[in-house]
C-alpha positions in Angstrom: -0.2 0.2 0.2 0.9 3.6 -0.8 1.2 5.9 2.3 -2.4 7.4 1.3 -3.7 4.2 1.2 -2.1 3.1 4.6 -3.6 6.2 6.4 -7.1 5.2 4.9 -6.5 1.5 6.0 -5.4 2.5 9.6 -8.0 4.8 10.2 -11.2 2.7 9.6 -13.4 2.7 12.8 -12.0 5.4 14.2 -14.4 7.2 16.9 -12.5 10.4 18.5 -16.4 12.2 19.2 -14.9 15.1 16.6 -14.5 15.1 12.6 -12.1 17.8 13.3 -9.6 15.6 15.7 -10.1 12.6 13.0 -8.7 15.1 10.3 -5.7 15.8 12.5 -5.0 12.7 13.4 -4.9 11.3 10.2 -2.9 14.3 8.5 -0.2 13.5 11.5 -0.4 9.9 10.6 0.2 10.3 7.2 3.6 13.1 8.0 4.7 10.5 10.5 4.4 7.6 7.9 6.3 9.9 5.5 9.0 10.4 7.8 9.3 6.7 8.9 10.0 5.9 5.2 12.2 8.3 4.5 14.2 7.1 7.9 13.9 3.6 6.8 12.1 2.8 10.1 8.8 1.3 10.7 6.4 3.2 13.2 6.4 2.1 16.8 2.7 1.6 17.8 1.7 0.0 21.0 -1.6 -0.2 23.0 -2.0 -1.1 26.7 -4.1 -3.8 28.5 -4.3 -3.8 32.3 -4.9 -7.3 33.8 -7.7 -6.8 36.1 -9.3 -10.1 35.5 -7.5 -13.4 34.1 -9.6 -13.0 30.7 -9.1 -11.2 27.9 -13.0 -10.6 25.9 -14.1 -9.8 22.3 -14.1 -6.3 23.6 -10.6 -6.1 23.9 -9.8 -7.5 20.7 -11.1 -4.2 18.8 -7.6 -2.4 19.9 -5.5 -5.9 19.1 -7.3 -6.1 15.4 -5.8 -2.5 14.9 -2.6 -3.5 16.1 -3.0 -6.3 13.7 -3.3 -4.0 11.1 -0.3 -2.6 11.9 1.6 -5.6 12.4 0.5 -6.2 8.6 1.8 -3.1 7.1 5.3 -4.1 8.5 5.4 -1.5 11.6 6.4 -2.5 15.2 3.6 -3.3 17.2 4.2 -3.5 21.4 1.3 -5.3 23.6 1.7 -3.7 26.8 0.5 -5.7 29.6 -0.2 -2.9 32.6 1.3 -4.5 35.7 1.7 -1.0 37.3 -1.1 0.6 36.2 -3.2 -2.0 37.2 -2.1 -1.3 40.9 -3.7 2.3 40.5 -6.6 1.4 38.8 -8.2 3.2 35.5 -10.7 5.8 36.6 -11.2 6.4 32.8 -14.8 4.4 31.9 -16.0 4.7 35.9 -18.3 6.9 37.6 -17.2 5.6 40.8 -13.5 4.8 42.5 -12.3 1.3 40.6 -11.6 -1.2 43.4 -7.7 -1.7 43.9 -5.9 -5.0 43.1 -3.1 -6.2 45.2 0.3 -7.0 43.2 0.0 -11.2 43.5 -3.7 -10.9 41.5 -2.6 -8.3 38.9 0.9 -11.2 38.2 -1.5 -14.2 38.4 -4.1 -12.1 36.2 -1.6 -11.4 33.5 0.5 -15.0 33.3 -1.9 -15.7 30.3 -2.6 -12.5 28.6 -0.1 -12.5 25.9 -0.9 -16.3 24.9 -4.6 -14.7 24.6 -3.8 -11.9 22.5 -1.9 -14.0 20.2 -5.6 -15.3 19.1 -5.2 -12.0 17.5 -1.7 -10.9 16.9 1.1 -12.3 15.1 3.7 -13.8 18.2 6.8 -13.3 15.7 5.8 -9.4 15.1 4.9 -8.9 18.7 6.9 -7.3 21.8 5.3 -7.7 24.8 6.1 -5.5 27.7 5.1 -5.0 31.1 4.8 -1.4 32.6 6.4 -2.5 36.0 9.7 -2.7 34.0 9.9 1.4 34.6 7.2 2.6 36.7 8.4 0.9 39.3 11.5 2.4 39.2 10.2 5.9 39.2 11.0 8.2 42.2 8.9 10.8 44.3 11.0 13.2 42.3 9.8 11.5 39.3 6.3 12.0 40.2 6.6 15.9 41.1 8.0 16.3 37.7 5.3 14.5 36.0 2.7 16.0 38.0 3.9 19.8 37.1 3.0 18.9 33.6 -1.2 19.3 34.3 -3.6 21.4 36.5 -6.5 19.8 38.3 -8.5 21.3 36.1 -7.6 19.7 32.7 -8.6 16.6 34.9 -12.0 17.9 35.5 -12.6 18.3 32.2 -13.1 15.0 32.0 -16.4 13.6 31.8 -16.5 11.1 34.3 -14.3 13.2 36.9 -16.6 16.0 36.0 -20.2 14.0 37.2 -18.4 12.9 39.9 -17.6 16.5 41.4 -20.6 17.7 40.4 -22.2 15.0 42.0 -20.3 15.5 45.3 -18.6 11.8 45.0 -14.7 11.7 45.9 -12.4 11.8 43.6 -9.3 10.4 45.1 -5.4 11.4 44.5 -4.1 8.4 43.2 -6.6 8.3 40.0 -4.8 11.4 38.7 -1.7 9.3 38.4 -3.1 7.0 36.2 -3.1 9.1 33.2 0.7 10.4 34.2 2.0 6.6 34.5 -0.1 6.1 31.0 1.9 8.9 29.6 5.2 8.2 30.9 4.3 4.6 28.9 4.4 6.3 25.9 7.7 8.3 26.9 9.3 5.2 27.7 8.2 3.1 24.1 8.9 6.6 22.0 5.9 5.7 20.3 4.7 7.2 17.0 1.2 5.5 17.9 -0.9 4.6 20.6 -4.0 2.8 20.1 -7.0 2.5 22.5 -10.8 3.0 23.0 -12.5 6.0 22.9 -12.5 5.9 26.7 -8.8 6.4 26.6 -9.4 9.9 24.6 -7.8 11.8 27.3 -5.1 10.0 28.6 -3.9 9.4 25.2 -4.8 12.6 23.6 -4.2 14.9 26.6 -1.9 13.2 28.8 0.7 11.2 26.5 1.1 14.1 24.3 1.9 16.2 27.1 4.3 14.0 28.7 6.0 13.0 25.4 5.9 16.8 24.3 7.5 17.8 28.0 10.4 14.9 27.5 11.0 16.6 23.9 9.5 13.7 21.9 7.0 14.1 18.8 3.9 13.6 20.7 2.4 10.2 20.0 -0.5 9.6 17.6 -3.6 8.6 18.6 -6.1 6.0 17.1 -9.1 5.9 19.0 -11.7 3.1 18.3 -15.4 2.4 19.8 -16.2 0.4 22.8 -17.6 -3.0 22.1 -21.2 -3.1 24.6 -21.4 -6.5 26.3 -23.9 -9.4 25.6 -26.6 -7.1 28.0 -26.6 -4.3 24.9 -26.3 -1.7 27.6 -22.9 -0.9 29.0 -19.4 -1.7 28.2 -18.1 -5.5 27.6 -16.5 -6.1 30.9 -15.9 -9.3 32.9 -16.7 -8.1 36.0 -20.2 -6.9 35.0 -21.0 -10.7 33.6 -21.3 -9.6 29.9 -18.4 -10.5 28.3 -17.7 -13.2 25.5 -14.2 -14.3 26.5 -11.5 -15.3 23.7 -10.2 -18.6 26.0 -13.7 -20.3 24.9 -14.9 -22.5 22.3 -16.3 -21.6 18.7 -19.7 -22.8 19.7 -19.7 -20.9 22.8 -18.3 -17.8 21.1 -21.2 -18.4 18.3 -23.8 -19.1 21.0 -22.8 -15.8 22.9 -23.2 -13.6 19.6 -26.6 -15.6 18.6 -27.4 -14.0 22.2 -27.1 -10.8 21.6 -30.2 -7.8 21.7 -30.9 -7.6 18.3 -30.0 -3.1 19.0 -26.4 -4.0 18.9 -26.1 -6.0 16.0 -24.7 -2.9 14.0 -22.2 -1.7 16.4 -20.6 -5.2 16.4 -21.0 -5.8 12.6 -18.8 -2.5 12.9 -16.1 -3.0 15.7 -15.9 -7.1 15.5 -16.2 -8.5 12.2 -13.6 -8.2 9.0 -16.0 -7.0 7.0 -15.3 -4.1 4.4 -17.0 -0.6 5.3 -19.5 -1.5 2.3 -20.4 -4.9 3.5 -21.0 -3.2 7.0 -23.4 -0.6 5.4 -25.0 -3.2 3.3 -25.8 -5.3 6.7 -27.3 -2.0 8.4 -29.3 -1.2 5.7 -30.7 -4.5 5.5 -31.4 -4.7 9.2 -32.9 -1.2 8.8 -35.3 -1.5 5.9 -36.3 -5.2 7.3 -34.9 -7.0 4.2 -32.4 -8.8 6.3 -34.8 -11.1 9.0 -33.1 -10.2 12.3 -32.2 -14.2 12.7 -30.6 -14.4 10.0 -28.4 -11.2 10.5 -27.4 -12.7 13.5 -26.5 -15.9 12.0 -24.4 -14.2 9.6 -22.9 -11.5 12.3 -22.2 -14.7 14.9 -20.4 -16.9 11.6 -18.6 -14.1 10.9 -17.2 -12.7 14.2 -16.4 -16.8 15.2 -14.3 -17.2 11.8 -11.8 -14.6 12.8 -11.1 -16.4 15.7 -11.4 -19.8 14.9 -11.5 -20.0 11.3 -14.5 -20.6 8.7 -14.8 -24.2 9.1 -14.6 -24.1 12.7 -17.3 -20.9 12.8 
């Protein structure tokens, strides 16, 4: 693919909530690809996954499949396991304090993360890193330095913190440090691109870019993707909510769980969890909306497409 084709391919499925921001990131990605080509190097791309439970699930694969696209184009991909950030707890998708985990629990959860990720990622082309490698070595003076980059007001612009502030719900100081740590990850990995869900918009587009600029680096480009709803069709997929489709399961179980989805979430699953082209997705959604596709037939087609991504056409 030429550079324009790479940009179009890699920006498929993005969800910034702001068309101007999407255009700006596409332009930055194009510039960085040109720069990397002149320097004869691949882009450095990563996404972080906190081992808050033992299972990766279908929701995690939205970002993993984007990493896989970068791998297919010859770029350098890191699967970062947040063995240190998990000790803080990511507040990004929470309206209340996330329960803190012990180090023993985090390390136990992390044991099989990479192996599960290889359902999607090419193991021969994937660097697996653990952010406890560098975050555990930070000194108090380093934290002061990082904290000096931000204001409390900046954090209170985040929707979840703003809601908690307005509702007089407690916001704990350690929750602010999560974004700083994620920004420090991007700095250490010298990231050209950081991939994440739309709940990570502040962490990637504000925190990481500011931290990298502070250290004299070019800020990472954020590839921001949509969030997959769980099997209840109401809230994001999460093992703790019991609405997830695990990767460590059988083809029959995955197929059955997709078949149990509420009809209303079929369009978002078609967009985020299949390998369909945008044209195929649009035709599928139009068929549902017009009544040309019966919901059960549509769901069978969707379940087959999603299961085939992980288990192949024959098993699906």
